[in-house]
Structures are given as C-alpha cells and as structure tokens.
N, CA and C atoms as an extended XYZ file, in Angstrom:
180
Properties=species:S:1:pos:R:3:atomname:S:1:resname:S:1:resid:I:1 pbc="F F F"
N       -63.012      -91.468     -240.294 N   MET     1
C       -62.146      -91.317     -241.422 CA  MET     1
C       -61.983      -92.692     -242.051 C   MET     1
N       -62.081      -92.751     -243.356 N   ILE     2
C       -61.836      -93.979     -244.107 CA  ILE     2
C       -60.616      -93.738     -244.990 C   ILE     2
N       -59.665      -94.648     -244.911 N   ILE     3
C       -58.463      -94.551     -245.738 CA  ILE     3
C       -58.559      -95.635     -246.799 C   ILE     3
N       -58.541      -95.231     -248.046 N   ASP     4
C       -58.678      -96.158     -249.170 CA  ASP     4
C       -57.563      -95.875     -250.170 C   ASP     4
N       -57.053      -96.917     -250.803 N   GLY     5
C       -56.012      -96.725     -251.796 CA  GLY     5
C       -55.551      -98.048     -252.355 C   GLY     5
N       -54.685      -97.966     -253.317 N   THR     6
C       -54.157      -99.163     -253.963 CA  THR     6
C       -53.090      -99.815     -253.080 C   THR     6
N       -52.690     -101.010     -253.455 N   VAL     7
C       -51.622     -101.714     -252.760 CA  VAL     7
C       -50.360     -100.853     -252.800 C   VAL     7
N       -49.627     -100.831     -251.717 N   SER     8
C       -48.368     -100.085     -251.596 CA  SER     8
C       -48.552      -98.575     -251.714 C   SER     8
N       -49.708      -98.070     -251.309 N   SER     9
C       -49.933      -96.623     -251.377 CA  SER     9
C       -49.756      -95.949     -250.010 C   SER     9
N       -49.131      -96.651     -249.069 N   LYS    10
C       -48.799      -96.106     -247.747 CA  LYS    10
C       -50.020      -95.813     -246.880 C   LYS    10
N       -51.095      -96.583     -247.078 N   LYS    11
C       -52.312      -96.405     -246.270 CA  LYS    11
C       -52.023      -96.658     -244.798 C   LYS    11
N       -51.297      -97.723     -244.509 N   THR    12
C       -51.013      -98.073     -243.118 CA  THR    12
C       -50.149      -97.002     -242.463 C   THR    12
N       -49.168      -96.488     -243.174 N   ASP    13
C       -48.322      -95.430     -242.621 CA  ASP    13
C       -49.146      -94.189     -242.290 C   ASP    13
N       -50.077      -93.836     -243.170 N   LEU    14
C       -50.954      -92.695     -242.920 CA  LEU    14
C       -51.824      -92.951     -241.691 C   LEU    14
N       -52.380      -94.155     -241.589 N   LEU    15
C       -53.228      -94.501     -240.459 CA  LEU    15
C       -52.445      -94.447     -239.152 C   LEU    15
N       -51.249      -94.988     -239.144 N   ILE    16
C       -50.413      -94.974     -237.940 CA  ILE    16
C       -50.103      -93.542     -237.531 C   ILE    16
N       -49.749      -92.708     -238.487 N   SER    17
C       -49.445      -91.307     -238.186 CA  SER    17
C       -50.652      -90.583     -237.620 C   SER    17
N       -51.807      -90.781     -238.224 N   LYS    18
C       -53.030      -90.118     -237.755 CA  LYS    18
C       -53.431      -90.630     -236.376 C   LYS    18
N       -53.337      -91.929     -236.155 N   TYR    19
C       -53.678      -92.523     -234.866 CA  TYR    19
C       -52.763      -91.982     -233.770 C   TYR    19
N       -51.462      -91.967     -234.032 N   ALA    20
C       -50.503      -91.446     -233.053 CA  ALA    20
C       -50.762      -89.964     -232.791 C   ALA    20
N       -51.104      -89.224     -233.830 N   GLU    21
C       -51.422      -87.802     -233.677 CA  GLU    21
C       -52.618      -87.611     -232.730 C   GLU    21
N       -53.645      -88.419     -232.908 N   LEU    22
C       -54.821      -88.337     -232.039 CA  LEU    22
C       -54.463      -88.683     -230.598 C   LEU    22
N       -53.701      -89.753     -230.404 N   LEU    23
C       -53.291      -90.153     -229.055 CA  LEU    23
C       -52.411      -89.086     -228.412 C   LEU    23
N       -51.474      -88.543     -229.177 N   ASN    24
C       -50.574      -87.515     -228.660 CA  ASN    24
C       -51.317      -86.226     -228.313 C   ASN    24
N       -52.479      -86.008     -228.935 N   SER    25
C       -53.261      -84.806     -228.641 CA  SER    25
C       -54.139      -84.984     -227.401 C   SER    25
N       -54.147      -86.191     -226.824 N   GLY    26
C       -54.876      -86.415     -225.592 CA  GLY    26
C       -56.149      -87.232     -225.730 C   GLY    26
N       -56.496      -87.626     -226.932 N   ILE    27
C       -57.682      -88.457     -227.125 CA  ILE    27
C       -57.382      -89.871     -226.638 C   ILE    27
N       -58.293      -90.433     -225.872 N   SER    28
C       -58.112      -91.773     -225.313 CA  SER    28
C       -58.219      -92.834     -226.411 C   SER    28
N       -57.357      -93.837     -226.340 N   ALA    29
C       -57.387      -94.934     -227.314 CA  ALA    29
C       -58.727      -95.658     -227.295 C   ALA    29
N       -59.395      -95.637     -226.163 N   SER    30
C       -60.696      -96.312     -226.059 CA  SER    30
C       -61.793      -95.582     -226.830 C   SER    30
N       -61.515      -94.378     -227.303 N   LYS    31
C       -62.482      -93.598     -228.084 CA  LYS    31
C       -62.248      -93.715     -229.590 C   LYS    31
N       -61.244      -94.507     -229.998 N   ILE    32
C       -60.859      -94.619     -231.407 CA  ILE    32
C       -60.990      -96.072     -231.848 C   ILE    32
N       -61.634      -96.292     -232.970 N   LEU    33
C       -61.750      -97.633     -233.533 CA  LEU    33
C       -60.804      -97.752     -234.721 C   LEU    33
N       -59.924      -98.742     -234.667 N   VAL    34
C       -59.013      -99.032     -235.773 CA  VAL    34
C       -59.227     -100.483     -236.167 C   VAL    34
N       -59.463     -100.724     -237.437 N   LEU    35
C       -59.635     -102.087     -237.938 CA  LEU    35
C       -58.470     -102.427     -238.851 C   LEU    35
N       -57.845     -103.572     -238.602 N   VAL    36
C       -56.776     -104.060     -239.469 CA  VAL    36
C       -57.158     -105.456     -239.948 C   VAL    36
N       -56.520     -105.875     -241.025 N   GLN    37
C       -56.938     -107.090     -241.723 CA  GLN    37
C       -56.666     -108.386     -240.961 C   GLN    37
N       -55.557     -108.465     -240.231 N   ASN    38
C       -55.234     -109.715     -239.525 CA  ASN    38
C       -54.326     -109.417     -238.333 C   ASN    38
N       -54.042     -110.443     -237.532 N   SER    39
C       -53.273     -110.230     -236.307 CA  SER    39
C       -51.820     -109.857     -236.583 C   SER    39
N       -51.257     -110.304     -237.677 N   THR    40
C       -49.887     -109.907     -238.022 CA  THR    40
C       -49.826     -108.409     -238.275 C   THR    40
N       -50.776     -107.900     -239.048 N   LEU    41
C       -50.829     -106.461     -239.303 CA  LEU    41
C       -51.131     -105.694     -238.021 C   LEU    41
N       -51.968     -106.271     -237.157 N   LYS    42
C       -52.298     -105.633     -235.879 CA  LYS    42
C       -51.044     -105.444     -235.041 C   LYS    42
N       -50.241     -106.475     -234.921 N   ASN    43
C       -49.022     -106.393     -234.112 CA  ASN    43
C       -48.050     -105.369     -234.679 C   ASN    43
N       -47.907     -105.339     -235.973 N   SER    44
C       -47.041     -104.358     -236.625 CA  SER    44
C       -47.567     -102.946     -236.404 C   SER    44
N       -48.890     -102.781     -236.516 N   PHE    45
C       -49.530     -101.486     -236.297 CA  PHE    45
C       -49.243     -100.984     -234.881 C   PHE    45
N       -49.383     -101.859     -233.904 N   ILE    46
C       -49.155     -101.478     -232.512 CA  ILE    46
C       -47.703     -101.072     -232.298 C   ILE    46
N       -46.777     -101.864     -232.785 N   GLU    47
C       -45.351     -101.558     -232.613 CA  GLU    47
C       -44.986     -100.220     -233.241 C   GLU    47
N       -45.432      -99.992     -234.459 N   LYS    48
C       -45.110      -98.747     -235.158 CA  LYS    48
C       -45.773      -97.543     -234.501 C   LYS    48
N       -46.980      -97.744     -233.973 N   THR    49
C       -47.671      -96.651     -233.283 CA  THR    49
C       -46.933      -96.277     -232.005 C   THR    49
N       -46.530      -97.275     -231.231 N   LEU    50
C       -45.816      -97.000     -229.980 CA  LEU    50
C       -44.540      -96.208     -230.217 C   LEU    50
N       -43.886      -96.433     -231.358 N   GLU    51
C       -42.671      -95.686     -231.690 CA  GLU    51
C       -42.957      -94.207     -231.897 C   GLU    51
N       -44.174      -93.878     -232.324 N   LYS    52
C       -44.524      -92.489     -232.639 CA  LYS    52
C       -45.158      -91.735     -231.474 C   LYS    52
N       -45.434      -92.422     -230.372 N   LEU    53
C       -46.103      -91.765     -229.260 CA  LEU    53
C       -45.133      -90.876     -228.468 C   LEU    53
N       -45.612      -89.700     -228.133 N   THR    54
C       -44.838      -88.792     -227.297 CA  THR    54
C       -45.468      -88.647     -225.919 C   THR    54
N       -46.646      -89.240     -225.715 N   VAL    55
C       -47.321      -89.195     -224.419 CA  VAL    55
C       -47.085      -90.500     -223.683 C   VAL    55
N       -47.335      -90.487     -222.385 N   ASN    56
C       -47.209      -91.709     -221.598 CA  ASN    56
C       -48.308      -92.669     -222.011 C   ASN    56
N       -47.939      -93.799     -222.557 N   ALA    57
C       -48.922      -94.766     -223.065 CA  ALA    57
C       -49.258      -95.772     -221.968 C   ALA    57
N       -50.228      -95.435     -221.124 N   THR    58
C       -50.603      -96.329     -220.032 CA  THR    58
C       -51.375      -97.530     -220.530 C   THR    58
N       -51.878      -97.469     -221.780 N   GLU    59
C       -52.653      -98.577     -222.334 CA  GLU    59
C       -51.780      -99.541     -223.123 C   GLU    59
N       -50.459      -99.450     -223.003 N   LYS    60
C       -49.565     -100.356     -223.714 CA  LYS    60
C       -49.836     -101.758     -223.262 C   LYS    60
C-alpha cells in the first residue's frame, strides 16, 4: 500500500491506523515494512502505534 497526499492530509494518521489494524489482526511486525522520513517521525509513529494496539506487543 502506498499512501500519498498533500501536507496536512492526515497520511501519518491513516498509516498508523492501518499498521495497528494489521498488528491487531495477528500479522507479525516483522512482515510489514514501514518507511518514515526521519527518526523524529519514527519515534512519534512508534508511540502513536503502541497507543492503538490491543494485542500483546512483545516487539516493543
């Protein structure tokens, strides 16, 4: 899946929701590739994703 859009179009929020949905459905994080622009965005992505997880996140 490729998410494309203009600045402030909630691309990251959509990506976080979809990623958490995949993890919550039982797909292993090691089977999913997520690319973010820099380490600041990476850390924010991880924090926001962990908030949405309903499964035991052993890969935290």
